[in-house]
Steps between C-alpha positions, in 0.01 A plus 500: 500500500545525875535878455152541347271742679160655448400849606170621644437877519874552443593273793717208394434151636738251652695312234356183354682174569672280244232237560264693269727488195330319212156495663183686409453669839702660776444638848614847603460688827426873534429648843194709591298452182121519490274421204442622238859506386703514181822314429783548252771248412797529499525768768813656347299619199298752703610864496463732798204681341307177439586470131711225347791522257531264205871496408592632157809278509429141607792275592536182300395196706546154361169317453288779648430873511705742711424485874286793610390591148150353541252578778190324633232658721208386708206647691292329766253568779572161659805304614612349168555648158617403153773704340425605142764571238531852361734381225535269207827353376647512150736214407756574228722229345792612282714252305868582456612582146878510544740622766298803611457597865166653595502827691130563557147403406255792487120468506308812393127575504461648152189698596690679777325328792702486821652159578754624756528790741281609792147357533208552739343184646129410514493211749130416482503466120856363479609766250769763458504829307801698384590813696823569314595216272723402210411293196811278511650221712861395446664172607878532511787256435294209365715183459464219250460155651692185413236424236576828321176666609430798727171484690371819663192554717369857526236604755243736344201670669171341400285719277410609148771605255361682198778419251658200666872471569834531328800294607856619432806280558835680520838329496834608646600662169183714507338316213127463545208287385138603546197268505138611501241356736215718381238230559561494876257778588343342810714380787296314765639476854690186590552370145819392324514645148743296290642688201606281204868405510724687255866504397696816570595703193631836617552799273749778577345815647617858464549550870744609767518326837625714791652298783706752700550871568777547242281354225211722612713816480635397160146439373370835631798689359470339158125558473476844657302621198288190449499119490293299251554138607421277799694554823469253787630498855665162543510513881490751787730796426711646783565868423710581808715806425394507134333793323264402219451741206161560342384278217186508286288240317376536144155386390577132438737461796443294812674517837403195706621461857376139504410547868859579602594793723728801474676528837713754689448773241535865597332698223413858414289424194276231355636182346345594165462851367247439219313176439321446168509122534441265794651497848388202707566278800779718645541518880695765689616367837455681833880522527486768228424872544382766259566873559386768252622858476196708405675836480609484133318791333597424140197292404184328613615168640337168597652285775451130581680178586431302182402739218507880477278531190293200392344477155478120498425231759633462854376173649566288808770725649552511878675779691616434857738798524431820692494811282585856605480822298637833617490843337536870567297749295323297229396691186423221250253211475582194709329162465612254767413135558673185616428279196459762223535879495280583199303238308385631164691729268582848624510650152250373245592631157229282346747279315442125481808427709372702791147367477601189694573718802130567541438136589790461743423253778628423849358173632542235769770696684563525876672772702614416853742791545428826680494821293616817681510838322637820654530838328527864600270673251295396202462826310439400138384189315270208578590245768361146467585234760370142509588196705530302175491750209549876508259574216330364191478825320490563124611863501439626149194505275379197305332600176268209415227301672696180431805626682293616794328160517840331496578657837243263654739210446759637738501516877600335823364151569513256794776680690554506877675767706604395851746786561452811710487828305627801697519847339642815660485827302586822680300720261268382223422769242385274217296182446594182685301183426569198722364145517577163649505338154531790252532877527304608192306343212369670186457857377250727332558506125386828342434476128282784370390551864339156499680412828514124459659301781788259444480220755673176582417224744616442855347160566517228769774679696551502878674757721595381848742783581430814700521823300623792712546863389636794696577854388358846434278551196497865391399558138488136397255214542539150641 
């Protein structure tokens, strides 16, 4: 269109003219450029840090993919260059079965590969790599045409997909139909992958869709002690003037934000107290604020925006809210993060139900909010502070080699912290462990004085935020 632009070294060009529409080439103008140079199109896709964002929610566009959801790049040491696609395109055709109205079409990489989120760009090799990605793309409000068919085009990053894709179609009554595309394991750039046409046959799901603040409060109140179904955010939720109670997720439960945001929330605790299931694709908007009171001396307490204690999976969550924590004389353990407070069970009694907590995971999450912690004295307990996760810390003994080995499955993967971490403690008398991504990982396990170590992974994570500490350390260690 006439609004199309390219960008070179984060400088956008003049807009293209309408004369280029429908042609194979176009001319753009960027001032003060010398070869070699790299180009990205469209310019709006480029983030301030040089990465690009592939939308998790792509708008339905008749006859094409959503504008801005596919990017091309070029590199040249001369005056001309050819733009190369970074994406392929999946075409889905759904025949109408009755009077249903489609709500969304969801494409998922079954092997967990990132197909949306934040990606780094390699201009010379025309490739992208996930920095903090999600394994789903959702196209909303898909209409049927006059011929009784809905045709959807989904832009997907080129690459290898170990287990192919899964396509889920959801109608307005929350019935769903899932189709496997397990044979599509290689997606070459610039190709159109045409899935076989199918007729919609939705089956009712055991799920709750939350579309406003009142429904969110009702859900949290009802499931304060645990939810075992599927809960979805149906759109952005405005929490102005509304206090949300804790809720928890049982092992088979799923809380899916579907890329929508929680806005204007003033909170003093995490959204979820305990998670044994899956929390994914939830965004907290920058209009929200989180403020913790650390002074409670009754118990050891984790603090976070999304999950206090995680024994399951937290994936693809984004926090844009600033977080503050204030306390007087602290005498109990505190584990503080923005995404998760503690990941991994805090009390292993060696039962099968708690064994899952060893392999708890936090993955593909982003924190953009600043974390500021102020306290008078830390006189007893262990203090763990992380830009993403306070600690991954199995506290009690594990009695078999198998259970120790299981701890290797857990960890923090492909997370990015962009927030500033500022900590002020007047007097530190105990241990404080602080990190841009995580405060503490692992422990020494003493069985018959064998002193085995219990570890978990922190892998492919990036901290871009400054970590600042001030205070007086007397009998403690930092």
